[in-house]
C-alpha positions, -999 to +999 in steps of 0.1 A: +237+222-771+212+243-791+187+268-779+162+264-750+134+289-748+110+294-718+081+317-723+046+327-711+018+346-728+010+369-699+025+379-666+002+356-646+003+328-672+022+296-666+057+291-681+061+267-710+091+254-729+085+264-765+119+254-780+133+229-788+100+212-780+066+223-767+066+211-731+050+219-698+074+230-671+081+220-636+070+250-615+096+244-588+124+241-613+114+273-631+110+291-597+145+279-588+159+292-621+143+326-619+153+331-582+188+319-590+192+344-619+182+372-595+205+359-568+237+358-590+264+378-574+299+385-588+331+378-569+346+407-587+336+434-613+363+447-637+364+472-665+363+454-699+395+472-709+415+454-682+403+419-690+411+398-720+380+382-736+377+364-769+357+380-796+324+365-806+329+335-829+365+328-817+355+301-793+331+273-789+311+264-758+297+299-752+265+300-732+240+329-733+211+335-710+187+361-724+158+377-705+130+396-721+103+414-700+068+423-710+066+457-726+102+456-740+113+443-774+150+441-764+166+412-745+191+415-717+218+390-725+243+374-701+271+361-723+293+334-706+325+324-722+341+291-712+371+296-689+406+292-704+415+265-678+394+234-677+390+232-638+387+270-633+365+282-604+351+312-622+339+325-656+340+361-670+306+369-685+294+403-696+258+417-696+244+435-726+229+462-703+264+470-689+288+464-718+318+480-701+318+456-671+331+421-668+316+400-639+336+372-623+310+346-615+316+313-596+313+282-618+312+260-587+295+265-553+311+292-532+303+301-496+272+324-496+272+327-534+251+309-560+271+294-588+262+290-625+264+252-620+235+254-596+211+268-621+187+244-639+195+252-676+186+221-695+153+208-710+151+178-687+158+199-656+130+224-664+104+202-680+074+189-661+082+157-644+047+144-639+028+120-663-002+142-668-019+175-660-053+159-654-081+182-643-094+159-616-125+179-610-135+173-646-127+136-647-157+114-655-142+079-656-110+059-655-105+026-674-076+004-664-067-024-689-040-049-679-026-079-695-047-111-691-074-094-670-108-079-676-107-040-678-116-022-646-138+009-650-146+034-623-164+067-627-193+090-619-225+073-633-246+104-625-221+125-645-218+147-614-181+153-605-191+156-568-209+122-567-191+092-552-168+071-574-184+038-585-169+006-596-187-010-626-186-047-625-186-072-653-223-081-648-233-045-655-238-035-619-220-009-599-208-006-563-190+021-544-153+022-553-124+025-529-116+062-524-080+052-515-076+034-549-089+064-567-066+087-547-036+065-553-039+063-591-046+100-594-016+108-573+005+085-594-003+102-627-005+138-615+020+141-587+046+114-588+078+124-606+091+103-635+124+085-628+140+098-660+134+109-696+144+084-723+135+101-756+113+127-772+116+112-807+100+077-803+083+069-836+084+032-827+076+021-792+088-014-796+123-009-780+106-002-747+078-028-749+052+000-752+038-016-783+024-043-760+018-024-727+012-043-694-012-015-683-032+011-703-049+039-684-077+058-702-089+090-685-122+104-699-133+140-690-168+153-689-159+173-720-151+140-738-113+148-737-093+115-735-058+110-721-044+075-726-012+063-709+008+032-719+029+015-693+053-014-701+082-033-685+112-034-708+135-063-714+159-048-689+132-047-662+128-010-663+093+005-663+086+028-692+056+050-700+043+071-729+012+090-736-008+079-767+001+102-796+033+115-779+069+109-791+081+110-755+091+080-734+099+082-697+110+059-669+088+052-638+096+040-603+082+008-590+065+028-563+045+046-589+035+014-605+024+000-572-002+028-568-022+016-598-048-010-589-054-032-619-078-058-605-115-053-596-112-065-560-085-039-554-111-012-561-135-025-535-144-003-505-125-011-473-157-017-453-160-054-449-197-058-444-230-039-436-236-053-401-268-039-386-272-043-349-310-040-353-310-075-369-282-089-347-291-120-327-257-130-314-219-132-317-200-164-313-163-162-307-138-190-307-102-181-300-071-197-286-062-193-249-098-183-242-130-204-238-155-201-266-184-178-259-218-172-274-231-137-268-269-133-274-280-097-281-313-080-276-316-047-296-348-037-277-330-032-244-294-034-257-287-062-234-264-092-236-266-128-224-236-151-226-231-189-228-199-209-227-197-247-228-235-249-224-235-228-192-249-193-186-219-170-180-238-137-183-226-126-149-190-129-160-194-107-191-188-070-190-215-055-213-193-025-221-167-049-235-194-068-255-205-035-270-169-027-278-166-059-297-198-052-316-187-017-325-154-031-337-172-056-359-196-030-373-167-007-382-143-033-395-121-019-423-100-040-447-064-027-451-061-044-485-082-069-504-064-099-517-071-124-545-092-155-543-061-176-551-038-163-523-021-195-512-005-181-481-038-167-468-055-199-475-029-219-456-030-196-426-068-197-424-072-235-424-071-236-386-072-199-376-066-188-340-097-166-341-132-174-356-161-150-351-196-159-362-223-133-364-259-144-362-285-121-378-322-125-383-336-126-418-368-107-423-396-115-448-417-090-467-442-089-438-416-080-413-415-114-397-384-135-390-378-158-419-346-174-406-312-168-392-282-159-413-247-169-401-216-151-412-183-165-402-151-144-400-118-162-398-086-143-387-050-155-386-016-136-383+004-133-415+035-146-396+043-162-362+065-133-353+055-114-321+059-082-341+034-093-367+018-062-382-010-077-403-036-105-402-052-125-430-090-127-430-119-141-449-157-141-447-173-174-456-197-154-478-168-137-497-145-153-522-116-129-516-091-129-488-081-097-471-056-081-447-064-061-416-038-043-394-028-054-359-048-027-340-080-038-357-073-075-350-066-068-313-100-051-310-116-084-320-098-103-292-110-080-264-112-097-230-150-097-225-147-103-187-123-075-180-135-046-159-109-022-174-123+004-199 
């Protein structure tokens, strides 16, 4: 099969494949190989005079494993001849450092012994299985270009790697980006393992659809270094990827593709709104199986008054429960943002079982009240199943639908009259 060479420049330097190709290595695989070589134990050791071995050049299929240490010019070579019988359990290699001994080594797994078959000895077993070696701390921006959509750009506008990630919108503005979306895409390209290696000699990317990628990821470092990844779906449905300028093509799992957010709304922060209780005037909640209630709030003394069906029901309201509802609304986190054209969400939210309206004062430049702003939150379960895990939602002031999880939705339906904590 040719020659495979692993090497490193210094004792504390990383291992690299230098032949037949220049490739980074999988640290775990190299560790497994080195540990395996040191753990090899013979079933039996015989004097070479008592064992018949073919002379060099008299057989095909020989394998050699050579080790060279720092400070020595000479290699130690393990020479493994193929067994005479096709389904043999053992092989009879010799070691250059002990030329008079023949070691009987297991070819297949044996109890308490490592076999030659368990050693990673091919390029694809030892090469790095991640898409990139990005230095995340030195990453300035990420550009995601997908078919039929405007590019998404996130980055550090202050050019400080410790500053928050920002999403740059089409109108030239910026807003905080979802940390989860950043984490997911970086994990996909630096930690997820590829599903398989296709070729290392791709001079034409057309056979895998990479000449017209569905996603192009461009990573720009503060040192102006650029890494560009092309991702395509082949005619067979398989996901392929290649780095711009590389001859290698790999396969990706669907799970890796799912971690790459390609649309601007998917990069929005999960926080739904900036609800400030200082400006809060009231909360109106309409839900099934409970009478509608209007809670009027006074920030000065943090007190509540309640109305239902035109009657004062303040005495029936537990203020701790009202505070619990307010805190839940303030801290409301979106599980996932959805598109503006999500037909299932739209249908579910036509007559939702829960509608919460928040009334806040609008203040003019002189600090006076200029009016009242009303924000309406509509919530509906994704399905009618009692085990439903997610709920659709939408704010009247927002074009995008979203999902929240069941625990979050249940906080919004808290029984305001309950005395339980």
